C-alpha positions as CSV (number, residue, x, y, z in Angstrom):
1,M,0.0,0.0,0.0
2,K,1.6,3.5,-1.3
3,M,1.0,6.5,0.7
4,N,1.6,9.7,-0.7
5,I,2.5,12.9,1.2
6,K,-0.6,14.1,1.2
7,R,-2.2,11.7,2.8
8,V,0.1,11.5,5.2
9,S,-0.3,15.2,6.0
10,T,-3.9,15.2,6.0
11,V,-3.7,12.3,8.5
12,T,-1.3,14.0,10.3
13,L,-2.9,17.5,10.5
14,S,-6.3,16.2,11.8
15,A,-4.3,14.1,14.8
16,V,-3.1,17.4,15.8
17,L,-6.6,19.0,15.5
18,L,-7.8,16.3,17.4
19,F,-5.4,16.5,20.0
20,A,-5.6,20.2,20.2
21,V,-9.1,20.5,20.6
22,A,-8.9,17.9,23.2
23,G,-6.8,20.3,25.1
24,C,-9.4,22.7,25.0
25,A,-11.2,22.0,28.1
26,N,-9.8,24.4,30.6
27,M,-10.0,27.2,28.1
28,S,-12.5,30.1,28.2
29,K,-15.3,29.9,25.4
30,R,-13.5,32.6,23.2
31,D,-10.0,30.6,23.3
32,R,-11.8,27.7,22.4
33,N,-13.6,29.2,19.5
34,T,-10.0,30.7,18.6
35,A,-8.4,27.2,18.8
36,I,-11.2,25.5,16.9
37,G,-11.3,28.2,14.0
38,A,-7.7,28.1,13.6
39,G,-8.0,24.5,13.3
40,V,-10.7,24.1,11.0
41,G,-9.1,27.1,8.7
42,A,-6.0,25.0,8.6
43,V,-7.7,22.1,7.2
44,G,-9.9,24.3,4.8
45,G,-6.7,26.2,3.5
46,A,-4.9,22.9,3.0
47,V,-7.7,21.1,1.2
48,L,-8.3,24.5,-1.5
49,T,-4.8,25.2,-1.8
50,D,-4.0,21.1,-2.4
51,G,-1.7,21.3,0.6
52,S,0.2,24.6,0.5
53,A,2.0,25.3,3.3
54,L,0.9,29.4,2.8
55,G,-2.7,27.9,2.3
56,T,-2.5,26.1,5.3
57,V,-1.1,28.9,7.4
58,G,-3.3,31.5,6.0
59,G,-6.6,29.3,6.7
60,A,-5.2,29.0,10.3
61,A,-4.9,32.6,10.7
62,I,-8.2,33.6,9.1
63,G,-10.2,30.8,10.9
64,G,-8.6,31.9,14.3
65,L,-9.3,35.3,13.6
66,I,-13.3,34.4,12.8
67,G,-13.5,31.9,15.8
68,H,-11.9,34.5,17.6
69,Q,-14.5,37.5,16.6
70,V,-17.7,34.9,17.1
71,G,-20.2,35.8,19.9
72,K,-18.3,39.1,20.4
73,K,-20.3,41.6,21.8
C-alpha cells in the first residue's frame, strides 16, 4: 500500500487537530473558539490549495481570527 505525502499530511493534521481540541477543556469559550477556528481554517486552507503551506497557515490565521470574533459583544 503506497501512501503519498498528501495523505500522510492530511492524517497528521487531523490527528493534531483532534489532540488540540481535546486540550481545550480548561479554556474560556473565546479561546476554544479561536483554537477550533484555527484548526478548521488550517484544514480548509490545505484542502483549497492542494496542501500548500502558505494556504494552510493563511487558513489557520483567518480561521482563528473568525473564531475569536464569534460571539463577541
